[in-house]
N, C-alpha and C positions, 0 to 999 in steps of 0.2 A: 547889101542884104543877101542872104542865101536862100536856097530852096527849103521847103519844109523838110522836117526830119524823115517823114515817110518816103518822100521822093528820093532823098539822099541815100536811104538804105538800099534802094534799087540801083543806084548809080555806080557805086564803086566802094571797094574796101581800102582805097588809097588813104583816106583820112585816118583809118584804123592803123595802117602801116606807119604813117607819119607820127601819130600820137604815141604808139607803143615803142617805136624805134627811138624816138627822141627821149622818151622817158627812160628807156634802156640805157642810152648813152649818158644821161644825167646821173643815173645810179651806178653804172659800171665805172665811170671815172671817179666816183666817190669811193668805190671799193679798192681802187688800185693801191692806195697808200697802205691798206691793211696787209697786203702781200708784198708789194715792192719795197717797202721800208726795210724788210729783212735783208735785201740785196744791196742796199745803198752803201757806198764806201764811207760815208760819214756816220754810219751806225747810230741812228736816232734812239734815244732811250725810251723807256715806257712812258715817262712823264712828257717827253717831247711828242710821242705818239698822241697822247691825250690833247696836247696843245694844238697840234695840226688838225685833229678832228673838231676840237672846240671852235677854232677859227673858221673852219668850213661851215659849221652850223650857225655861227654868228652871222656870216654873210647870207646863208640860206634863210634863216628865220626872219631877218629884217626885211626880206623881199616878199614874204608870204602875203601880207595884207594888201599891199599895192598890186602885187601880181594877181591876186584874186579879184579885186575890184576892176582892174584894167581888162582882165580876161572876160568879164561880163559885158564890157562896153567897147572893146576894140577887136581887131582881127586876131584870132588865135594863132593863125599861121605866121603872121608877122612877129608876134611876141616870141613864138618858139624860134623863129629864124634868128632874131637878135640874140636870144639866149645861147643858141648853138655857136654863134660867132665868138661870143665871150668865153664859152666853155672851151672852144678850140684854143684860144689864146692862153687860157690858164693851164691846159694840159701841156702846151708847148713850153711854158715857163717851168712846169714841174719836170719835164723831160730834160731841160737844160740846166737844172739846179746843180750847184756845187756845194751847197751847205743847207742845213735845215732851215735857215732863215729865208732862203728863197722859197722853200716849200711852204713856209708860213704865209707868205704873200700869195703864192699860187693857190693855196687852199682857200683863203679868204675870197679870192676872185672866183674860184670854182663854185663856192657856195652861193655867191651872188648870182652867177649865171644859172645854176641848176634850180635856184629858187623860183624862177619864172616858169619852169617847164611843167610841173605837176598841175597847177591850177589851169593853165592854158590847154594842156593835152586832155585833161578830164573834161574841160568845156567842149573840146572838139568831139569827144565821144558822145557827150550829152546832146550836142547840136546835130550831129549827123546820123545818130542811131537811136532814135526815140522808140522804135519798135524793137522788142526783145532786148531792151537796154542791158539787163543784167547779164545776158549772154555775151554781149560785146564788151562789157566791163570785165568779164572773166577773161576774154581773149586779150584785152589790153593789159590786164594784170599779170599775164605770163611774162611780160618784160622784166618784172621784178626778180622772180627766181632765175630767169635766164641770165640776168646780169651776174648773179652770184655763181651760177654754174660756169659761165664763161670765164669769170675772173679766176676761179679755182683751177680750172683745167688749162687755161692758156697762159696766165701770167707767170707761174713758176717756170715752165719751159722757155717762154720768151726771155725771161730774165737770165736764165742759165745759158741759153744758146746765142741770143742776140744782144743781150745786155738789158739792164733794167730800164734804161731810158726809152727803149722801143715800146715798153708797156704803156707809156704815156703818149708817145708820138703817133702810134697807129690809131687809137680812138680819136685823137685830135683831128686827123685827116677825115675820118668819118663824120665828125661834127661839122666840118666845112661843107661836106656833100649835102647833109640834111638841112643845113641852113638854107641852101638854095632850093631844095625840094619842098620845104615846108612853107616858103614865103607866099605862094599863091592862095593858100587855104584861108577862107574867111569863116567867121561865125556870126550868128545873129546877135544884135545888140540887146542888152538887158533893159530893164525898166528905167528909162530916164538916165540922167547923168549924175543924179545925187547919190552920194554914198549912204547906204543904210547902216548907220552906226548901231542901230538897235540889235543887229545880228550879234554884236559883241557880248550881249547879255541874254541872248536867247537860251532857254533852259536846255534844249536838246543839243545845241551847238556847244554849250559848256560841258555837258556830260560826255559827249563823244570826244571833245578836246582833252578832258582830264583822263578819261579811260585810255585814249590813244597815247597820251603822254607817258603813262606807266608802261604800256606795251612797247612803245618805241624806245624808252629808256633801257629796257632789257634787250631789245633787238639790236640797238647800236653798240651796246657793251659787248654782246656776243659777236657781232660782226667784226669789231676791232680786235678782240683778244682771242677768239677761238683758234685761229690759225697758229698764233704764237703759243697757245696752250698745248696744242697737239705736238708741236715741235719740242716744247719744253719737257714733255713726258717720254721723249725718245723716238717719236715717229719721224721718219725721214721727210724731207721737205716736200717732195712730189706727192707722196701718199697723204701727207697732211693737207695738201691742196685738194686732193680728191675727196677727203672727208669733209673739208670746208664746202666744196661744191655739192656734196651729198645733202647738206643742210637745206638745199634748195632744189635739187634735181627732180624730186618727186613733185615739187611745187609746179613744175611745168605741166604736169597732169592735173593736179588738184585745182590749180587756178582755172584751167580750161573747162573743168566740170563744175566749178563753184556755182555758176548760174543755175543749172538744174537742181543742185543740192539746196541752194537758198530758196528757190521757188517751192520746193517740196517740204523742207523742214521748217522754213521760216527764217527770216533774216536775223533777228535778234537771238533766237535759240541756237542757230548755227554758229554765230560768233562766240557766244558764251561757252558752249560745249567745247569749241576748238581752243579757246583760251585756257580752259581747265586742263585739257590734255597737254597743251603746249607748256604750261607752267610746271606740271609734274615731270615731263620729259627733260626740261631744262635742268631741274634740280638733280636728276639722275646722272648727269654727266660727271658729277663729283665722285661717283663710286665705280665708274667704268674706265678701264685703262687699255684693254686690248683693242687693236685697231678694228677688228671685225665687229665687235659689239658697239664700238663708237660709230662705225659706219651705219649699223642698224638704227641706233638712236637718232643719228643725223637724218636718215631717210624719213623716219616717222615724224621727227620735228618739222622737216620741210613740208610734209603733207599738211599738217595742221596749220603751220605758219601761213601758208599760201591759200588757205581757206579764209583766214582772218583778213588778209590784205584786200582781196576783192570785196569781202564783207564790209570793211571800212569804206571802200569806195562807194558801195551801194548805199550805205547809211548817209554819206555826204550828199549823194544825188537825191535820195528820198527826202531828206529834211531841207535841202537847199532849194529845190524846185527852180524857179527862174533866177535865183541868186546862187546857183551852184558854184560858180567861180569864187564869189566872195566867201561863202561858207567853207569851201575847200581851203582857201587862203588862210582864214582864221584858224580852223582846226589844225591845218598842217603847220602853222606857225607855232602852236602849242606843242604839237607832236614832235616836231623836229628840234625844238629847244631842248628836248631831252638829249639830243646829240652833243650839246655843250656840257650838260650835267652828268650824264651817264658815264662817259669815258673817264672823267675826272674822279668821280666817286669810285668807279671800278679800279682805277689805278691806285687810289688810296687803300682800297680793300685788299688788292693783290699785294701791295707793298707790305702791309701790316699783318695780314692773316694768310696770305697765299691763295692759290687757286682753289684749295679745298673748300673755302667758304664762298668763293665767287659764284659758283653755280647754284647752290641752295638760295643765296640771297637774291639772285636774279630771278629764279623761279618764284620766289615769294612775291616779288614785285608784279609779275605777270598775274598771279592769282588775285592780288589786290585790285587789279584793273577790272575784274569781273563785276564788282559792285557798281561801277559807273555804267558799264555797258548794259547791265541788267535793268537799270533805271530809265533807259532811253524809251520814250514813247514814239512809236513809228506808225 
């Protein structure tokens, strides 16, 4: 058993460092394929891109419910440690791949490993930082845009100067380090050992799950195809990486100030207004081609996107209460299943209609998600 949340707040920011860094690694390794596949000698096709992403999310999604329930009942640090070890193994397999079939296997294992990190790391935040929780959730959520920024800035130069394999091997070594560092961290056990299956049909859990599914369907489609789109319209590879990173760089700021914004404006209102702006900006990419204006759009997109992300985290903590791990697992299972559907639908759309229709269609999906978020009772 651990100390009370109030006492832990005074002790150390080490749990925040572990939670945010391991979440960063689980997300950064997910993004590597989006960029490194361009540099691989076996030249994966758009359809194979979609298959790699779909296999990742198949592994990720199947882990969410067990990860959520175990995070409420077991040591969060030990769960994260085991996940980091498996994540390291999967990145080493990717770095040593000689065909896309090796990447299929690595992607599935990577999804299984990363699937345990989000529920366990959010449980760490809830357990250690119960005072000013929304502030700490905002700091924790910085890991998300930071992963996108880091991937766009570092992966193209690493691939060009060291070789694409090092884009996988370096984060694998970091995973091993944080497997060791996270192991001692414990979390308080939840209510009993019995699984609360009623959470699967809870109204608020269903609404945030369905709204998040639509948001993340658009999100993963953009994440997978944005870099390739920028290259396809004539932007050079490194500059395209910077624009890709710009889709998140302002999120480093917006995530960190999301707590005060949510406290002042209101949680639901903040998320709904951000989704409205995010959907309109997404559609606008279809009519902008100069790199300067693409950069501006990407920066504004990043600001709104990473108000939504900590907003989602706050909703889960608010409605989950003592079952925050389980609620996170259930909602994230639905959210991330969009990673299997979105890339496949997007590949079909791009093949048949081209990128001109990709951006408006994805923007419309974001706007549709507002109906679900607006109905949540907090």
